[in-house]
C-alpha positions in Angstrom: 96.8 102.8 108.8 93.5 103.5 110.5 90.1 102.7 108.9 89.4 106.4 108.6 92.8 106.9 106.7 91.8 104.1 104.3 88.3 105.5 103.6 90.0 109.0 102.9 92.3 107.4 100.4 89.4 105.5 98.6 87.4 108.7 98.4 90.4 110.5 96.9 90.8 107.7 94.1 87.0 107.7 93.4 87.1 111.6 93.3 90.1 111.7 91.0 88.9 108.9 88.6 85.4 110.2 88.3 86.7 113.8 87.6 89.1 112.6 84.9 86.5 110.4 83.5 84.1 113.4 83.0 86.6 115.9 82.0 88.5 113.8 79.5 86.1 111.0 78.6 83.2 113.5 77.9 84.6 117.1 77.9 87.6 116.3 75.6 86.9 112.9 73.9 83.0 112.5 73.5 83.4 114.5 70.4 85.3 111.7 68.8 82.8 108.9 68.9 79.8 111.4 68.0 82.0 112.8 65.1 80.9 110.2 62.4 77.3 110.7 63.4 77.3 114.5 63.1 79.1 114.2 59.7 76.4 111.6 58.7 73.6 113.8 59.7 74.9 116.7 58.0 75.3 119.0 61.0 79.0 119.7 60.1 81.5 118.6 57.3 84.7 117.1 57.7 86.8 120.3 57.3 84.6 121.9 59.8 85.4 119.1 62.4 89.0 120.0 62.1 88.0 123.5 63.1 86.0 122.1 65.9 89.0 120.1 67.2 91.2 123.0 66.8 88.9 125.3 69.0 88.8 122.6 71.6 92.6 122.3 71.6 93.1 126.1 71.7 90.8 126.1 74.8 92.9 123.3 76.5 96.1 125.3 75.8 94.4 128.4 77.3 93.2 126.4 80.3 96.5 125.0 80.8 98.3 128.5 80.6 95.8 130.0 83.0 97.0 127.7 85.7 100.7 128.3 85.4 100.8 130.0 88.9 97.7 128.9 90.5 97.4 126.5 93.5 93.7 126.7 93.9 93.3 123.1 92.7 89.7 122.2 94.3 88.2 125.3 93.1 89.3 124.7 89.4 88.4 121.1 89.7 84.7 122.1 90.4 84.8 125.0 87.9 86.0 122.6 85.1 83.5 119.9 85.9 80.6 122.5 85.9 81.7 123.9 82.7 82.1 120.4 81.1 78.5 119.6 82.1 77.1 122.8 80.8 79.0 122.7 77.5 78.0 119.1 76.9 74.4 119.6 77.3 74.2 122.9 75.3 76.2 121.2 72.3 72.8 119.4 71.9 71.1 122.7 70.9 73.9 124.4 68.8 74.9 124.9 65.3 78.5 124.9 64.0 79.2 128.5 65.1 78.0 128.0 68.8 79.7 124.7 68.8 83.1 126.3 68.0 82.5 128.3 71.2 81.4 125.4 73.3 84.3 123.1 72.2 86.6 125.9 73.3 85.1 126.2 76.6 85.2 122.4 77.1 88.8 122.5 76.2 89.6 125.1 78.9 87.3 123.1 81.6 89.3 119.8 80.8 92.7 121.3 81.2 91.5 122.8 84.5 90.5 119.5 85.8 93.5 117.5 84.6 96.1 119.9 85.7 94.3 120.4 89.0 93.7 116.8 89.7 97.3 116.0 88.9 98.5 118.5 91.3 95.8 117.9 94.0 95.2 114.0 94.1 98.8 112.9 93.3 100.3 115.2 96.2 97.5 114.2 98.5 98.0 110.6 97.9 101.8 110.7 98.0 101.6 112.6 101.3 99.9 109.6 102.7 102.5 107.4 101.1 100.3 105.8 98.6 102.6 104.1 96.1 100.0 103.6 93.4 98.8 107.3 93.1 99.2 107.1 89.2 96.1 104.8 89.1 94.0 107.9 89.1 94.7 108.2 85.5 92.7 105.0 84.7 89.8 107.5 85.0 90.8 108.9 81.3 90.4 105.5 79.8 87.2 104.5 81.8 85.6 107.7 80.7 86.5 107.0 77.0 85.4 103.5 77.3 81.9 104.3 78.8 81.4 107.3 76.4 82.1 105.0 73.5 79.9 102.2 74.7 77.1 104.8 75.2 77.3 106.3 71.8 77.7 102.8 70.1 74.6 101.5 71.9 72.3 104.4 70.9 73.8 104.3 67.3 73.0 100.7 67.1 69.4 101.2 68.6 68.7 104.0 66.1 69.2 101.6 63.3 66.4 99.4 64.6 63.7 102.3 64.9 61.6 102.7 62.0 61.8 105.8 59.8 58.5 107.2 60.9 59.5 107.3 64.7 63.0 108.5 63.8 61.7 111.5 62.1 59.7 112.6 65.2 62.8 112.5 67.2 65.6 115.1 67.6 68.8 114.2 66.0 70.7 111.4 67.5 73.8 113.4 68.1 71.8 116.0 69.9 70.3 113.3 72.2 73.7 111.7 72.9 75.0 115.2 73.9 72.0 115.6 76.5 72.5 112.0 77.9 76.3 112.7 78.4 75.4 116.0 79.9 73.2 114.4 82.6 75.9 111.8 83.3 78.4 114.7 83.7 76.0 116.6 86.2 75.7 113.4 88.3 79.3 112.8 88.4 80.0 116.4 89.3 77.7 116.0 92.3 79.6 113.0 93.4 82.9 114.7 93.1 81.6 117.8 95.1 80.5 115.3 97.8 83.9 113.5 98.0 85.9 116.7 97.6 84.1 118.1 100.7 85.1 114.8 102.6 88.8 115.1 102.0 89.6 118.8 101.3 90.1 119.5 105.0 92.9 116.7 104.9 94.8 118.3 102.2 96.1 121.0 104.4 98.2 118.4 106.3 100.2 117.7 103.2 102.7 120.5 103.8 103.1 119.4 107.5 103.7 115.7 106.5 106.4 116.9 104.0 108.0 118.7 106.7 107.8 116.0 109.3 111.4 114.4 109.9 109.9 111.0 110.5 108.1 111.1 107.1 111.3 112.2 105.5 113.2 109.5 107.1 110.6 106.9 106.1 110.8 108.1 102.5 114.6 107.9 102.5 114.9 104.4 103.9 112.1 102.9 101.8 113.8 103.4 98.6 117.3 103.0 97.0 116.5 105.3 94.1 118.8 108.4 94.0 117.3 111.8 93.7 116.6 112.6 90.0 119.0 114.4 88.0 118.1 117.8 86.6 116.5 117.4 83.3 116.8 119.8 80.5 113.3 121.2 80.5 113.4 122.4 77.0 113.8 118.9 75.9 111.2 117.4 78.2 108.6 120.3 77.1 109.4 119.9 73.3 109.1 116.1 73.5 105.7 116.4 75.3 104.4 118.9 72.7 105.6 116.5 69.9 103.6 113.7 71.7 100.6 115.9 71.6 100.9 116.5 67.8 101.7 112.8 67.2 98.8 111.1 69.0 96.1 113.6 68.3 95.0 112.5 64.7 94.3 108.8 65.7 92.8 110.0 69.0 90.4 112.5 67.3 89.8 110.8 64.0 90.3 107.0 64.5 86.4 106.3 64.4 85.8 108.4 61.4 88.8 106.7 59.7 87.2 103.3 60.6 83.8 104.4 59.3 85.4 105.5 56.1 87.3 102.2 55.5 85.0 99.6 57.1 81.5 98.3 56.2 78.5 98.0 58.5 78.7 99.0 62.3 82.1 97.2 63.1 83.7 100.8 63.3 81.7 101.2 66.5 84.3 98.8 68.3 87.2 101.1 67.8 86.6 103.7 70.4 85.6 101.7 73.4 88.5 99.4 72.7 90.8 102.5 72.6 89.5 103.6 75.9 89.8 100.2 77.5 93.3 100.0 76.3 94.1 103.3 77.9 92.6 102.3 81.3 94.4 98.8 81.5 97.8 100.3 80.2 97.8 102.6 83.3 97.3 99.6 85.7 99.9 97.5 84.0 102.5 100.3 83.9 102.0 101.0 87.7 102.2 97.3 88.4 105.7 97.1 86.5 107.0 100.4 88.2 106.2 98.8 91.6 108.0 95.7 90.7 110.9 97.1 89.1 112.1 100.1 91.0 114.8 101.0 88.6 112.4 101.0 85.5 112.9 104.7 84.9 110.0 106.9 83.9 111.9 108.3 81.1 112.5 104.7 79.8 108.7 104.0 80.1 108.0 107.2 78.1 110.5 106.4 75.4 109.2 102.8 74.8 105.6 103.8 75.0 106.0 106.5 72.5 107.8 104.3 70.1 105.0 101.8 70.3 102.5 104.7 69.8 104.4 105.7 66.6 104.0 102.2 65.1 100.2 102.2 66.1 99.9 105.5 64.4 101.4 104.6 61.3 99.5 101.2 61.1 96.2 102.3 59.6 98.0 103.9 56.7 99.5 100.5 55.8 96.7 98.1 56.9 93.1 99.2 56.3 91.2 96.5 57.9 89.2 95.8 61.2 92.2 94.0 62.6 94.7 96.7 61.5 92.6 99.4 63.2 91.8 97.4 66.3 95.6 96.8 66.7 96.2 100.7 66.1 93.6 101.4 68.8 95.4 99.0 71.2 98.8 100.5 70.4 97.9 104.2 70.6 95.2 103.9 73.3 97.4 101.5 75.4 100.3 104.1 75.4 98.8 107.6 75.4 97.9 107.7 78.9 101.1 105.8 79.9 103.1 108.7 78.2 100.8 111.4 79.7 101.5 109.9 83.3 105.0 109.4 82.8 105.5 112.8 81.5 103.6 114.5 84.3 105.6 112.4 86.8 108.8 113.3 85.1 107.8 117.0 85.5 106.7 116.3 89.3 110.2 115.1 89.9 111.7 118.3 88.7 109.6 120.7 91.0 112.7 121.3 93.5 114.8 122.3 90.4 112.3 124.7 89.0 110.2 126.0 92.1 108.9 129.1 90.2 106.8 127.0 87.6 103.6 124.9 87.9 105.2 122.3 85.8 102.0 120.3 85.4 100.5 123.3 83.9 103.6 124.1 81.7 103.7 120.5 80.5 100.0 120.4 79.7 100.4 123.7 77.8 103.1 122.4 75.6 101.1 119.2 75.1 98.0 121.3 74.0 100.1 123.5 71.7 101.3 120.2 69.9 97.9 118.6 69.6 96.4 122.0 68.3 98.7 121.6 65.2 97.4 118.2 64.3 93.8 119.2 63.1 95.1 122.2 61.5 97.3 119.9 59.4 94.0 118.0 58.4 92.7 121.2 57.2 95.3 121.9 54.6 95.1 118.3 53.2 92.3 117.3 51.0 90.8 114.1 49.5 89.4 110.9 50.8 92.9 109.4 51.6 94.3 112.3 53.6 95.0 109.8 56.4 97.5 108.1 54.2 99.7 111.1 54.2 98.9 112.6 57.8 99.4 109.5 60.0 102.9 108.8 58.7 103.8 112.3 59.5 102.4 111.9 63.0 104.5 108.7 63.6 107.8 110.5 62.3 107.0 113.5 64.8 106.5 110.9 67.8 110.0 109.3 66.9 111.6 112.9 66.9 110.2 113.3 70.4 111.8 110.0 71.5 115.0 111.3 70.2 114.9 114.3 72.2 114.4 112.2 75.4 117.4 110.0 74.7 119.9 112.2 76.5 117.9 114.9 78.2 119.6 115.4 81.4 122.5 117.3 83.2 123.8 115.9 86.4 123.1 118.1 89.5 126.5 119.2 89.7 126.6 120.7 86.3 125.5 124.1 85.2 121.9 125.0 86.1 121.1 126.6 82.7 118.5 124.8 80.7 
């Protein structure tokens, strides 16, 4: 491999990781560490935050559905990042009504980036025979961690500022949205630069796939047989149930921690969640390289069982240790399940050529996660988590059951 090829691959990894860090860490999940603050400031009430979450997830569903038949991946990467930047900064100026609109648009934008990066960067890297292409998904955990640390830093700093100075400043949540908007803008400029560097190379992907030498190299480098045809309905439903099951801790874990813990210790939860997500992707990639027969479906099943236990844990153990362990078990598996699910879908492209399977999986996921906050709306009282978290855990286990025998062998009927 030439020096130029290595440079292009590095550029692609930086591009993808940065784009996912902005789209998911800020566009999707910055709301989570800011949530306890906006409730404390009285900007919104707990029931209203469920509406804001649902608005974001409806946008995520719409964004995924809008790309079902699109292959203009670089365009939607840039549109998505630009929209994330605008909606993040404008959130600092908005009341509840406008926040509903902005969270919807941020959901659309983050789905555009995730689907487009999954299709663009993964295929680009695989066309150059990069075995660890899934490492791009560390961007989600990195974005969550950095956003959590930034929010925690400013919340802690605000405690030390005297009341007179504090009253002269805009609300801390507004300032946080502005800071994150500036970070998103700088990251978007970086992605624009890198995309211009490698975009011209993407056109060679089709030629590389058609190259007989390339095909032969792929055939001889692996003893893994071609994937059997999966029952698409099972896989889509399981991925949707994953969306429902993980979303309550992924949205409300810092708020749950603030409710149950004293002092500022709840600020540890979200950065730890993101760090676990980033490291889990690295670990899972290493295991897959070492154990070639370690199936993606097996990874998905085991990870979702661990997630179910982590989701249930705060309902049983209301302490810092219990919440940190929950953050580790949910944060350390949700990106592994996301990555495994999207790669399972990618392995089925030849069986379902009429579909953008990344978009279809993301749409199913978005529909599932939309129901989670709506469930929070119908539950009332200070201990709603004691009822809702066990339900989430059960839903995750039902998803695992659907994955246990999900496939037909290729010689069997083609009906799904």
